[in-house]
TORPA-368664 format. One record per residue (C-alpha): residue number from 0; residue in three letters; y, z, x. Coordinates in Angstrom, 2 decimals. Layout:
! residues N
{seq->NUM, type->ALA, py->Y, pz->Z, px->X} $
...
***
This chain:
! residues 288
{seq->0, type->MET, py->109.91, pz->101.31, px->118.96} $
{seq->1, type->LYS, py->113.19, pz->102.65, px->120.34} $
{seq->2, type->ARG, py->113.50, pz->101.60, px->123.98} $
{seq->3, type->ILE, py->112.62, pz->98.30, px->125.66} $
{seq->4, type->LEU, py->112.81, pz->97.73, px->129.41} $
{seq->5, type->VAL, py->113.33, pz->94.33, px->131.03} $
{seq->6, type->PRO, py->113.27, pz->94.21, px->134.84} $
{seq->7, type->THR, py->115.42, pz->91.27, px->135.92} $
{seq->8, type->ASP, py->116.11, pz->89.43, px->139.13} $
{seq->9, type->PHE, py->118.38, pz->87.03, px->137.18} $
{seq->10, type->SER, py->115.86, pz->84.21, px->137.65} $
{seq->11, type->GLU, py->115.02, pz->81.70, px->134.95} $
{seq->12, type->CYS, py->111.77, pz->83.35, px->133.91} $
{seq->13, type->ALA, py->113.42, pz->86.79, px->133.85} $
{seq->14, type->GLY, py->115.87, pz->85.21, px->131.42} $
{seq->15, type->TRP, py->112.98, pz->84.08, px->129.22} $
{seq->16, type->ALA, py->111.74, pz->87.67, px->129.09} $
{seq->17, type->THR, py->115.21, pz->89.00, px->128.35} $
{seq->18, type->GLU, py->115.62, pz->86.62, px->125.42} $
{seq->19, type->VAL, py->112.28, pz->87.66, px->123.91} $
{seq->20, type->ALA, py->113.08, pz->91.34, px->124.42} $
{seq->21, type->ALA, py->116.50, pz->90.87, px->122.79} $
{seq->22, type->GLY, py->114.83, pz->89.38, px->119.71} $
{seq->23, type->ILE, py->112.44, pz->92.33, px->119.47} $
{seq->24, type->ALA, py->115.34, pz->94.77, px->119.98} $
{seq->25, type->LYS, py->117.26, pz->93.18, px->117.09} $
{seq->26, type->LYS, py->114.20, pz->93.39, px->114.87} $
{seq->27, type->THR, py->113.49, pz->97.04, px->115.67} $
{seq->28, type->GLY, py->116.99, pz->98.38, px->116.40} $
{seq->29, type->SER, py->115.85, pz->99.31, px->119.89} $
{seq->30, type->ARG, py->118.04, pz->99.88, px->122.94} $
{seq->31, type->LEU, py->117.51, pz->97.25, px->125.62} $
{seq->32, type->TYR, py->117.52, pz->98.39, px->129.25} $
{seq->33, type->LEU, py->118.17, pz->95.61, px->131.77} $
{seq->34, type->LEU, py->117.01, pz->96.84, px->135.16} $
{seq->35, type->HIS, py->117.80, pz->95.20, px->138.49} $
{seq->36, type->ILE, py->116.15, pz->96.59, px->141.60} $
{seq->37, type->ILE, py->117.68, pz->96.25, px->145.04} $
{seq->38, type->GLN, py->114.95, pz->96.69, px->147.61} $
{seq->39, type->ILE, py->116.31, pz->98.66, px->150.53} $
{seq->40, type->PRO, py->114.94, pz->98.43, px->154.10} $
{seq->41, type->THR, py->112.99, pz->101.30, px->155.60} $
{seq->42, type->TYR, py->114.91, pz->103.11, px->158.36} $
{seq->43, type->GLU, py->113.59, pz->105.43, px->161.02} $
{seq->44, type->SER, py->114.32, pz->109.09, px->160.41} $
{seq->45, type->ASN, py->116.91, pz->109.20, px->163.19} $
{seq->46, type->THR, py->118.84, pz->106.22, px->161.82} $
{seq->47, type->SER, py->121.60, pz->106.58, px->159.24} $
{seq->48, type->LEU, py->123.00, pz->103.99, px->156.86} $
{seq->49, type->ASP, py->126.63, pz->104.51, px->157.78} $
{seq->50, type->SER, py->127.74, pz->101.55, px->159.87} $
{seq->51, type->TYR, py->130.56, pz->99.33, px->158.67} $
{seq->52, type->SER, py->128.18, pz->96.35, px->158.43} $
{seq->53, type->ASP, py->125.74, pz->98.29, px->156.25} $
{seq->54, type->ILE, py->128.52, pz->99.48, px->153.95} $
{seq->55, type->ALA, py->130.03, pz->96.00, px->153.73} $
{seq->56, type->GLU, py->126.65, pz->94.48, px->152.92} $
{seq->57, type->SER, py->125.99, pz->97.07, px->150.21} $
{seq->58, type->LEU, py->129.39, pz->96.45, px->148.62} $
{seq->59, type->PHE, py->128.80, pz->92.70, px->148.67} $
{seq->60, type->VAL, py->125.38, pz->93.06, px->147.03} $
{seq->61, type->MET, py->126.71, pz->95.36, px->144.31} $
{seq->62, type->LYS, py->129.59, pz->92.99, px->143.59} $
{seq->63, type->LEU, py->127.15, pz->90.09, px->143.30} $
{seq->64, type->VAL, py->124.87, pz->92.05, px->140.97} $
{seq->65, type->LYS, py->127.85, pz->92.98, px->138.79} $
{seq->66, type->GLN, py->128.79, pz->89.31, px->138.51} $
{seq->67, type->LYS, py->125.22, pz->88.40, px->137.57} $
{seq->68, type->PHE, py->125.16, pz->91.07, px->134.86} $
{seq->69, type->THR, py->128.50, pz->89.86, px->133.50} $
{seq->70, type->GLU, py->127.11, pz->86.32, px->133.20} $
{seq->71, type->LEU, py->123.87, pz->87.56, px->131.64} $
{seq->72, type->LEU, py->125.62, pz->89.68, px->129.02} $
{seq->73, type->LYS, py->127.53, pz->86.61, px->127.82} $
{seq->74, type->GLN, py->124.29, pz->85.00, px->126.65} $
{seq->75, type->PRO, py->124.35, pz->84.45, px->122.85} $
{seq->76, type->TYR, py->120.94, pz->86.08, px->122.35} $
{seq->77, type->LEU, py->122.29, pz->89.42, px->123.63} $
{seq->78, type->GLN, py->125.15, pz->89.56, px->121.16} $
{seq->79, type->GLY, py->124.72, pz->92.50, px->118.79} $
{seq->80, type->VAL, py->122.07, pz->94.14, px->120.99} $
{seq->81, type->ASN, py->122.49, pz->97.68, px->122.31} $
{seq->82, type->VAL, py->122.25, pz->96.93, px->126.04} $
{seq->83, type->GLN, py->122.34, pz->99.27, px->129.01} $
{seq->84, type->GLU, py->122.60, pz->97.85, px->132.54} $
{seq->85, type->LEU, py->120.81, pz->99.63, px->135.36} $
{seq->86, type->VAL, py->120.72, pz->99.11, px->139.11} $
{seq->87, type->LEU, py->118.27, pz->101.04, px->141.28} $
{seq->88, type->PHE, py->117.69, pz->101.06, px->145.03} $
{seq->89, type->ASP, py->113.92, pz->101.23, px->145.37} $
{seq->90, type->SER, py->110.77, pz->99.15, px->145.55} $
{seq->91, type->VAL, py->110.13, pz->97.07, px->142.44} $
{seq->92, type->TYR, py->106.95, pz->98.75, px->141.24} $
{seq->93, type->GLU, py->108.11, pz->102.33, px->141.87} $
{seq->94, type->ALA, py->111.50, pz->101.74, px->140.22} $
{seq->95, type->ILE, py->110.00, pz->100.24, px->137.06} $
{seq->96, type->SER, py->107.33, pz->102.90, px->136.72} $
{seq->97, type->LYS, py->109.80, pz->105.73, px->137.35} $
{seq->98, type->HIS, py->112.38, pz->104.46, px->134.88} $
{seq->99, type->ALA, py->109.77, pz->103.78, px->132.19} $
{seq->100, type->LYS, py->108.48, pz->107.35, px->132.44} $
{seq->101, type->GLU, py->111.84, pz->109.13, px->132.71} $
{seq->102, type->ASN, py->113.39, pz->107.24, px->129.79} $
{seq->103, type->GLU, py->110.34, pz->107.19, px->127.49} $
{seq->104, type->ILE, py->110.24, pz->103.40, px->127.37} $
{seq->105, type->ASP, py->108.10, pz->101.97, px->124.54} $
{seq->106, type->LEU, py->107.67, pz->98.43, px->125.83} $
{seq->107, type->ILE, py->108.19, pz->96.58, px->129.12} $
{seq->108, type->VAL, py->108.90, pz->92.85, px->128.89} $
{seq->109, type->MET, py->108.49, pz->90.87, px->132.10} $
{seq->110, type->GLY, py->108.70, pz->87.22, px->133.07} $
{seq->111, type->THR, py->106.01, pz->85.65, px->135.20} $
{seq->112, type->HIS, py->105.32, pz->82.15, px->136.46} $
{seq->113, type->GLY, py->101.65, pz->82.94, px->136.98} $
{seq->114, type->SER, py->99.47, pz->81.73, px->139.82} $
{seq->115, type->SER, py->100.91, pz->78.22, px->139.88} $
{seq->116, type->GLY, py->104.58, pz->79.17, px->139.99} $
{seq->117, type->VAL, py->107.14, pz->80.19, px->142.56} $
{seq->118, type->LYS, py->107.00, pz->83.82, px->143.66} $
{seq->119, type->GLU, py->110.32, pz->85.60, px->143.22} $
{seq->120, type->LEU, py->111.36, pz->89.24, px->143.32} $
{seq->121, type->LEU, py->109.68, pz->90.23, px->140.06} $
{seq->122, type->ILE, py->107.05, pz->87.53, px->140.04} $
{seq->123, type->GLY, py->103.50, pz->87.53, px->141.31} $
{seq->124, type->SER, py->101.98, pz->90.74, px->142.63} $
{seq->125, type->ASN, py->104.66, pz->93.06, px->141.22} $
{seq->126, type->THR, py->104.20, pz->91.81, px->137.65} $
{seq->127, type->GLU, py->100.43, pz->91.83, px->138.00} $
{seq->128, type->LYS, py->100.38, pz->95.40, px->139.32} $
{seq->129, type->ILE, py->102.59, pz->96.62, px->136.49} $
{seq->130, type->ILE, py->100.42, pz->94.85, px->133.90} $
{seq->131, type->ARG, py->97.37, pz->96.54, px->135.40} $
{seq->132, type->THR, py->98.69, pz->100.09, px->135.86} $
{seq->133, type->SER, py->101.62, pz->100.73, px->133.51} $
{seq->134, type->ASP, py->101.19, pz->103.55, px->131.00} $
{seq->135, type->VAL, py->103.65, pz->101.64, px->128.81} $
{seq->136, type->PRO, py->102.55, pz->98.45, px->127.00} $
{seq->137, type->VAL, py->103.61, pz->95.35, px->128.95} $
{seq->138, type->LEU, py->104.49, pz->92.00, px->127.38} $
{seq->139, type->SER, py->104.39, pz->89.20, px->129.95} $
{seq->140, type->ILE, py->106.30, pz->86.00, px->129.18} $
{seq->141, type->LYS, py->105.27, pz->82.75, px->130.87} $
{seq->142, type->SER, py->107.77, pz->80.24, px->129.46} $
{seq->143, type->LYS, py->110.90, pz->79.90, px->127.36} $
{seq->144, type->MET, py->110.19, pz->80.93, px->123.76} $
{seq->145, type->LEU, py->112.51, pz->79.16, px->121.35} $
{seq->146, type->ASP, py->111.65, pz->81.53, px->118.52} $
{seq->147, type->PHE, py->109.36, pz->84.44, px->119.41} $
{seq->148, type->LYS, py->107.58, pz->85.18, px->116.15} $
{seq->149, type->PRO, py->103.85, pz->85.53, px->116.87} $
{seq->150, type->ARG, py->101.89, pz->84.90, px->113.68} $
{seq->151, type->ASN, py->98.43, pz->84.70, px->115.22} $
{seq->152, type->ILE, py->97.44, pz->87.38, px->117.74} $
{seq->153, type->VAL, py->94.08, pz->87.37, px->119.52} $
{seq->154, type->PHE, py->92.85, pz->90.86, px->120.33} $
{seq->155, type->ALA, py->90.05, pz->90.51, px->122.89} $
{seq->156, type->SER, py->87.86, pz->93.59, px->123.23} $
{seq->157, type->ASN, py->84.30, pz->94.88, px->123.48} $
{seq->158, type->PHE, py->85.10, pz->97.12, px->120.49} $
{seq->159, type->TYR, py->83.56, pz->100.22, px->122.00} $
{seq->160, type->GLY, py->84.86, pz->103.60, px->120.85} $
{seq->161, type->GLU, py->87.63, pz->103.81, px->123.45} $
{seq->162, type->SER, py->89.42, pz->100.76, px->122.06} $
{seq->163, type->MET, py->90.49, pz->102.51, px->118.85} $
{seq->164, type->ARG, py->93.03, pz->104.90, px->120.41} $
{seq->165, type->ASN, py->94.88, pz->102.06, px->122.10} $
{seq->166, type->PHE, py->94.69, pz->99.64, px->119.21} $
{seq->167, type->ASP, py->97.41, pz->101.42, px->117.21} $
{seq->168, type->ARG, py->100.04, pz->100.17, px->119.64} $
{seq->169, type->ILE, py->98.76, pz->96.61, px->119.36} $
{seq->170, type->ARG, py->98.56, pz->96.81, px->115.58} $
{seq->171, type->SER, py->102.13, pz->98.18, px->115.38} $
{seq->172, type->PHE, py->103.33, pz->95.21, px->117.40} $
{seq->173, type->ALA, py->101.49, pz->92.81, px->115.09} $
{seq->174, type->ARG, py->103.04, pz->94.43, px->112.02} $
{seq->175, type->LEU, py->106.53, pz->93.72, px->113.35} $
{seq->176, type->PHE, py->105.85, pz->90.04, px->112.83} $
{seq->177, type->ASP, py->103.39, pz->90.19, px->109.90} $
{seq->178, type->ALA, py->100.86, pz->88.62, px->112.25} $
{seq->179, type->THR, py->97.19, pz->88.01, px->111.62} $
{seq->180, type->ILE, py->94.97, pz->89.68, px->114.21} $
{seq->181, type->HIS, py->91.98, pz->87.67, px->115.37} $
{seq->182, type->LEU, py->89.41, pz->90.14, px->116.71} $
{seq->183, type->LEU, py->87.50, pz->88.51, px->119.55} $
{seq->184, type->LYS, py->84.26, pz->89.52, px->121.29} $
{seq->185, type->VAL, py->83.34, pz->87.16, px->124.13} $
{seq->186, type->ASN, py->79.60, pz->87.16, px->124.75} $
{seq->187, type->THR, py->78.55, pz->86.11, px->128.28} $
{seq->188, type->PRO, py->75.15, pz->85.69, px->129.97} $
{seq->189, type->ASN, py->75.84, pz->88.59, px->132.34} $
{seq->190, type->ASN, py->76.95, pz->90.93, px->129.53} $
{seq->191, type->PHE, py->74.80, pz->89.69, px->126.70} $
{seq->192, type->GLU, py->74.78, pz->91.32, px->123.25} $
{seq->193, type->THR, py->72.93, pz->90.14, px->120.18} $
{seq->194, type->THR, py->75.09, pz->88.81, px->117.38} $
{seq->195, type->ALA, py->73.87, pz->91.56, px->115.06} $
{seq->196, type->TYR, py->74.89, pz->94.29, px->117.52} $
{seq->197, type->SER, py->78.34, pz->92.79, px->118.14} $
{seq->198, type->GLU, py->78.89, pz->92.39, px->114.40} $
{seq->199, type->ARG, py->78.07, pz->96.07, px->113.82} $
{seq->200, type->LEU, py->80.52, pz->97.13, px->116.52} $
{seq->201, type->MET, py->83.28, pz->94.99, px->115.07} $
{seq->202, type->ALA, py->82.60, pz->96.03, px->111.48} $
{seq->203, type->SER, py->82.80, pz->99.69, px->112.49} $
{seq->204, type->PHE, py->86.06, pz->99.00, px->114.34} $
{seq->205, type->VAL, py->87.58, pz->97.26, px->111.31} $
{seq->206, type->GLU, py->86.58, pz->100.12, px->109.01} $
{seq->207, type->LYS, py->88.05, pz->102.81, px->111.27} $
{seq->208, type->ALA, py->91.24, pz->100.84, px->111.85} $
{seq->209, type->GLY, py->91.66, pz->100.04, px->108.16} $
{seq->210, type->LEU, py->92.43, pz->96.40, px->108.96} $
{seq->211, type->THR, py->93.19, pz->93.95, px->106.18} $
{seq->212, type->ASP, py->94.88, pz->90.87, px->107.68} $
{seq->213, type->TYR, py->92.34, pz->89.90, px->110.34} $
{seq->214, type->THR, py->89.48, pz->87.61, px->111.31} $
{seq->215, type->SER, py->86.36, pz->88.67, px->113.19} $
{seq->216, type->ASN, py->84.99, pz->86.35, px->115.87} $
{seq->217, type->ILE, py->82.15, pz->86.21, px->118.41} $
{seq->218, type->TYR, py->82.56, pz->83.52, px->121.07} $
{seq->219, type->ASN, py->79.96, pz->82.51, px->123.65} $
{seq->220, type->GLU, py->81.16, pz->81.49, px->127.10} $
{seq->221, type->GLU, py->80.15, pz->81.70, px->130.77} $
{seq->222, type->LYS, py->83.10, pz->83.96, px->131.65} $
{seq->223, type->ILE, py->85.11, pz->86.35, px->129.49} $
{seq->224, type->GLU, py->88.47, pz->85.01, px->130.67} $
{seq->225, type->ASP, py->87.48, pz->81.42, px->129.83} $
{seq->226, type->GLY, py->86.25, pz->82.49, px->126.42} $
{seq->227, type->ILE, py->89.58, pz->84.16, px->125.63} $
{seq->228, type->HIS, py->91.57, pz->81.07, px->126.65} $
{seq->229, type->HIS, py->89.34, pz->78.64, px->124.75} $
{seq->230, type->PHE, py->89.27, pz->80.73, px->121.59} $
{seq->231, type->ALA, py->93.05, pz->81.24, px->121.67} $
{seq->232, type->ASP, py->93.50, pz->77.46, px->121.83} $
{seq->233, type->ARG, py->91.05, pz->76.94, px->118.97} $
{seq->234, type->VAL, py->92.90, pz->79.24, px->116.54} $
{seq->235, type->GLY, py->96.40, pz->78.26, px->117.67} $
{seq->236, type->ALA, py->97.21, pz->81.76, px->118.92} $
{seq->237, type->ASP, py->100.80, pz->82.75, px->119.70} $
{seq->238, type->LEU, py->99.90, pz->85.83, px->121.75} $
{seq->239, type->ILE, py->96.90, pz->87.48, px->123.42} $
{seq->240, type->ALA, py->96.51, pz->91.27, px->123.30} $
{seq->241, type->MET, py->94.19, pz->93.17, px->125.64} $
{seq->242, type->GLU, py->93.54, pz->96.53, px->127.21} $
{seq->243, type->THR, py->93.25, pz->97.29, px->130.91} $
{seq->244, type->HIS, py->91.53, pz->99.99, px->132.94} $
{seq->245, type->GLY, py->94.44, pz->100.29, px->135.34} $
{seq->246, type->ARG, py->92.18, pz->100.13, px->138.39} $
{seq->247, type->THR, py->93.81, pz->100.38, px->141.80} $
{seq->248, type->GLY, py->92.76, pz->100.28, px->145.44} $
{seq->249, type->VAL, py->89.14, pz->99.54, px->146.32} $
{seq->250, type->ALA, py->88.02, pz->99.67, px->142.67} $
{seq->251, type->HIS, py->90.41, pz->96.86, px->141.81} $
{seq->252, type->LEU, py->89.39, pz->94.79, px->144.84} $
{seq->253, type->LEU, py->85.71, pz->95.09, px->143.91} $
{seq->254, type->THR, py->85.94, pz->94.47, px->140.16} $
{seq->255, type->GLY, py->89.29, pz->92.79, px->139.58} $
{seq->256, type->SER, py->90.97, pz->92.84, px->136.20} $
{seq->257, type->ILE, py->90.27, pz->90.50, px->133.30} $
{seq->258, type->THR, py->93.55, pz->91.44, px->131.65} $
{seq->259, type->GLU, py->95.48, pz->90.69, px->134.82} $
{seq->260, type->GLY, py->93.66, pz->87.37, px->135.19} $
{seq->261, type->VAL, py->94.36, pz->86.35, px->131.60} $
{seq->262, type->ALA, py->98.05, pz->87.25, px->131.94} $
{seq->263, type->ASN, py->98.25, pz->85.28, px->135.17} $
{seq->264, type->HIS, py->96.59, pz->82.11, px->133.89} $
{seq->265, type->SER, py->97.38, pz->81.96, px->130.18} $
{seq->266, type->ARG, py->100.25, pz->79.81, px->128.94} $
{seq->267, type->LEU, py->100.67, pz->82.33, px->126.11} $
{seq->268, type->PRO, py->102.46, pz->85.68, px->126.16} $
{seq->269, type->VAL, py->100.05, pz->88.54, px->126.88} $
{seq->270, type->LEU, py->100.44, pz->92.09, px->125.58} $
{seq->271, type->SER, py->98.53, pz->94.58, px->127.73} $
{seq->272, type->VAL, py->97.86, pz->98.24, px->126.95} $
{seq->273, type->LYS, py->96.35, pz->100.63, px->129.48} $
{seq->274, type->ILE, py->93.34, pz->102.72, px->128.50} $
{seq->275, type->GLU, py->94.14, pz->106.41, px->128.73} $
{seq->276, type->LYS, py->92.67, pz->108.32, px->131.68} $
{seq->277, type->GLU, py->90.85, pz->110.89, px->129.58} $
{seq->278, type->ILE, py->89.02, pz->108.04, px->127.87} $
{seq->279, type->LEU, py->88.09, pz->106.47, px->131.19} $
{seq->280, type->ARG, py->86.45, pz->109.67, px->132.33} $
{seq->281, type->ARG, py->83.78, pz->109.13, px->129.70} $
{seq->282, type->ASN, py->82.42, pz->106.36, px->131.95} $
{seq->283, type->VAL, py->82.39, pz->103.67, px->129.27} $
{seq->284, type->ILE, py->82.67, pz->100.21, px->130.79} $
{seq->285, type->PHE, py->85.49, pz->98.49, px->128.90} $
{seq->286, type->PRO, py->86.87, pz->95.91, px->128.87} $
{seq->287, type->ASP, py->87.17, pz->94.70, px->132.47} $
***
């Protein structure tokens, strides 16, 4: 891991994400990119942004952002971290996606209040959309983490063949913290599998992945999301790791996203990894 991106609106929860990202950056020697996005209004094609009021407003906003960055960089947790400040004029989602691709970002860390919190610039639908569609792994932070050292990570999956190619990124993250990975298959009435079949899938996955520090678990629940939450509580998990299809448009409206739902409702940090498009074309239903 060499580059970590933290979108920030200088809110409290963005600060929680920045602190976690700074700790990971220190552990890995990564560069930390702090990105602030200024959303610009849409003008008609025959209108130019050249009036004195527009210029004055832009200068005021930039001065305010500079002050906010100055205050943020004074935080003790950023001392000794290789930090680069960035300001982009764009929509939130497009700016984050564009920067992540152009700068070969390895991890995006974002703060989110979830469904019960206050919606701010980077909170709510923007965070959820990035979790669902980002080609870069996304770590969502829900609360202040006094010492982010996840020792117990729940990896929820169906353990079909497509999960293996994405698991390397989750396993690498776990190795940073010498964490135990708790493999979890949630069995529901609508997607029922026999215990024997699920055990074979998981055993094959473990063998191919060469896992050593892990537990293998099958949990029965009415809904997959509920099963993940309940199991995570039972084992005292510090983090939940999942994969996402990255569905958009009508497909997302019809089927939703389990990963997005878990990230939105869990009190724990959630690490999401998008399934690659070439894998999706094989028409395997996994995991949400």
